[in-house]
N, C-alpha and C positions, 0 to 999 in steps of 0.2 A: 536447385540447392542439393548440395551433397553433404553428407556428414560422416565422420569418422566414427560417431557414437550414436546409432539408431537402434530402435526397438519396435515392438509390435504396437498397434495402435492402443489408445486409452480413451476413456468416455464411451458414450454409447448412442444410438439413435442419430439425431440430426446434429449431436455434439460428439462426434468421434474425430479423433486427432492423431497425427503422427508426431511424436516427441522428438526433438532434436536439442540435445543438451550442449552442442558445441557449435552453435550456427553462427555466432558472432566472431568476425575476423580481427581481433583486437591487435593493433600494432604492438611490435615487440618492446617498444621504449615505454608504452604505457603499462601499469599494472594496478591491481585492485585486490583488496582484502576480501570485500564482498560487494554485491549489489544490493542496495537497500530500496531502490524504486525504479520504475520504467514508465515510458509514456511515449504517445505515438502522434505525431504531429498530422496536419491536413494531407501531408503527400506521404504518408505511412512511412516515414522516417522514424527511428527508434531512438529516443532519448534515454540513455542509461546513467542514473544517478547512483554514483558508486563512492564507497570509502577507500580511495586511491590517490595517486599522485594527481590526476586530472579527473576532479569529481563529475563533470558532465561530458560525457563521449556520445557522439552521435552517428548512427549507422543507418544505411538504407535496409529495406525489409529483407535483402538477401543477405545481410550481414557485413556489406562492405563499409570500412570506416569512411566517414565523410569529415569530420572535424571535432575539435574538442574545445572546451573553454572554462574559464572561472577556476583556473588553478589557485589554490591558497585562500579563497574567500569564505569557504564554509569550516565551522567547527566540526560539525558531523552532518554528512548527507542523509536525510530521512525520507521525505515524500517529494514527488514531482507531479505536476499536472500542467496539461497544455491546453489552452482556451481555443476556442474556434477561430480566433485571429491568429493563432499560433504563438501567442504570448506564453511564456514558461514562468510557472510558479514553483518555487523551490522551498521547501520547509526544513529548516536546521534545527533539530530539537536542542543540541547543546547549547547553540548561542540564543535560543529563545526569540528566533526571528523567522519571517516569511518574507521572501524576495520576489519581485516580478522582474523578468527580463525580455529582452527582444529575442527572438529566435537565434541570433548570432551570439548572445551573451552580454548585451550592454544593458545595465542596470536601470530600470524605470522607477522603481521605488522600493522602499523596505518598511515592513511593519515591526514594530517591536525594537526593543533596545538591545544592542549586542551585550551578551553576557549578563543580563539583569531580568531575572525571573520575577514574575508578579508574585504577590503575597497570597499564598493558597494554604500556609501552614507546613507545605511540604518540605522536608529537610533533604531530600534527594530526588534521584528520579524514580523511586519507588512508589508508586501511587498509593500505597498503602500508609504514607505518611501524611496525605492530605487531609485536613481537617475542614476545609470549606471551599466552595468554588470563588473563584477570582477572576480578575480582568485579563487580558492577554498580557503576556504570553508566559507559561511555565512547561517548558519541553513540549511544544507543539509537535505534531505529526502529520497532519495531512491537509490539502485544500481541495474543495470542489467548487464549481461554478454553477450559477442557477441558469436557467434558460435566458433570464434577463441580464446576465453577466455579473449579478452579485456575487460574493466570495462567503464561503462558509469554511471556517478553519476548526478543525478537531485539536483540542487543547486538553490534553494528550496525558502524557505521563506524570506531569506534575501539576495537573488541573483536572478537573471533571466537567468541562463546559465545551459547548459550541459557540464560536463568535460569528456574527453574520456582519459583512462589510459591504459597503457600496462598491461599485466597479472602481472607483478611484482611491479606495483604501480607507474610507471612513468608517468608523466603527457605528453600526447601527444598533445592536443589542446583542446580549448574551443569554444563554440558558444552560441549565444542569447543575447538578451539585454531586458530591461523593453519594454512592450507595447503590442498590439494586432495584429500585422501584422504577415505573414509569417516569422517563425523564432525568433519571438519575445515572451515573456511569461509573465504571471502573475501567479506567484506559479507554478513552473514546478514540480509538485508533485510525480508522479508515472512514472515509465518507464519500458519497456520491449523490447527484441529485438527478432524478428521472426527468422525462420529458414533460410531466405534469408540475413539476417543481417540488415532489415529495423529496425531502431529505433523508437519506438512509446512513445511520451512522453504525459502523462497526465497533460495538461495545465489547471489546475483546474479552475481559478478564470476567465478564459475566455472560460469556458465550451466547451472544445474542446480536441481532440486528435491529435497532430501533428506528422507527419511521415517525417523521415530524412534518407537519405543514410548514410552509415557508416562514410562519410567525413564531414557531418552536412548539406550538400544540402537539401532543403525542397523538399518534395516529394508530400505533399497533406495534408489533415486534415479530420477528421470525427467530425461533429458538433451535432449530434443528442444525445448528452449526457449532463448530468446536474451536473457540477463541479466534474469531475472525479477525484479520489484519487490515484487509482493503477490499473493497467491492467496487465493481465497475458494470456498466451497462454495455450490450451489443446494440446493434442498429434496430434490433426487433423489440428491444426494452428489457430482455432477460437480464437477469443479475447473476454476475459472477463473482464468487466468493474465493478469496485466497485465506485458507485456515490454517493457523499455525498448528493447531491439534495439542496434545499433551505429552509429547515425548521429546520436546525441545523448547527452550526459552521458558522454562518454568521458574517463577520466582522462589527465592530462598524459603523453605518451610512449607511449600506447597506441594502437592501431589495429585495424580491424575484421579479422576472419579472413580474410576475401575481399573483393574490391572490390564484390561485389554483395551483401553480407551484408545482412540484413533490418534495417528501421528498427522503430519502435515498432509493437506488434500485440497483439491478444488471442487466446488460445488456450483451447479447451474440452476438457478430458480427462476420460474416463470415470474411475470409481473405481479401474479396472485400469490407468489410463495411457494408454489409446488416444485418439488425437486424434479428437474428433468434429467441430470446426468451428475455423476461425480466420479473422479479418478484420485488416484494416489493412496495416502494411508500410512506411509512411513515405514512399511514392513522392509522394504530395500531402499533406503532413502537416497543412496548414491546411484541408483539405477536411472536411466533416462525415463521420464514419465511418471517417477515418484518424486517424493519431496523429504527434506528435512525441516525447513523453516520458512515456508512461504511468507512472503512479507508484502508483495504488491502484485497487481495484476492490471493488464491492459489488453484491449482487442483492436485489431486493425480494421479497415474497411474491407479487407478479404475474409474476415471471420477468424483469422489467426489469433492465437492468444500467446501472451508474454507474461512469464512469471519470475519475478526475482525472488531471492531467498537471502536471509542474513545468517549464512551458515556459520560464520566464525563467532559472530554475537552470540548466537542461540546455542553454541556448544562445542564447535570445532576447536575454540581456544582452550577447552577443557577436556578434550579427547573423546567427545561423544560422537564425532563422526570425522572423516579424514578432512583435512584442510583443501584437499583437491575435490571435494563434493561440488557439482555444479551450483553456481549461484544466479544462473540466468538461464531458463529454458524458452525455447519456442514450441508452440504446438499447431501444426498445420492442420487446419481444417480439411477433412477428407469429404469430397462431394462424389456423388454417384454420376 
């Protein structure tokens, strides 16, 4: 793979990568404003869920275009997850729905009612207007699958809950409410399930990752993160965290905790929560290997990492960063 835009390696130790900001070979007839999410199937094909004319674009791991599908079906692309059978789950926050597709884009089912948010007291997408937890969905954000094939949905901007569904889409139960205590959320944005069934929730505006048993019982938290947007596991069970940081996407009326607070970055944690590697920080957000607004993260079977960024929504639309800033980077694992 060659790149017009390469830089020195990032990360450290066993988690050292060569960043490539222009790896994807997007056809000229397709455009996107930003890439909200990314996922990898069993063949290491990369599904790019974007806010553009063709919201699902599929590339091979070298960046060659394979196909597109589902033009016009989504109100706003937000999250994408691919199951072990290569079924594709897409979260549409502005439509208040989650859809399941075949790998070629045929709809299997839809959860939620298009355009109809549930009652949480929320008056907008601003989580600060929520007064109580509610049923599915009010601006849902992401989906994760358990080892048994059950679904967990993070719900999200206009709710403060996690919903658990059976594999066929039947609601089993929900948990969570607004707040900052155990089992409470302020934007449960990202979600992943480890090999033991523990549910990891990126509780973004509380700057923590909460851990839960499959029944929703609180098991602990990781607090050395900065506004985590999404979490994903590699084959060894290490947790990769896409952190929005404090230099983009800040809610009106809020400010960073300190003047030198970090910008967007990636952190790698051991299964026990130990920090193993970290890169980025937002000092040069348009440079390959750094970030403006990390939003989603996935790891392929080679150990390569894909990170999407919502550069337009998080500040390019207000001049905080050039609109040309990378919105999808690949990090190629360096092996000895």
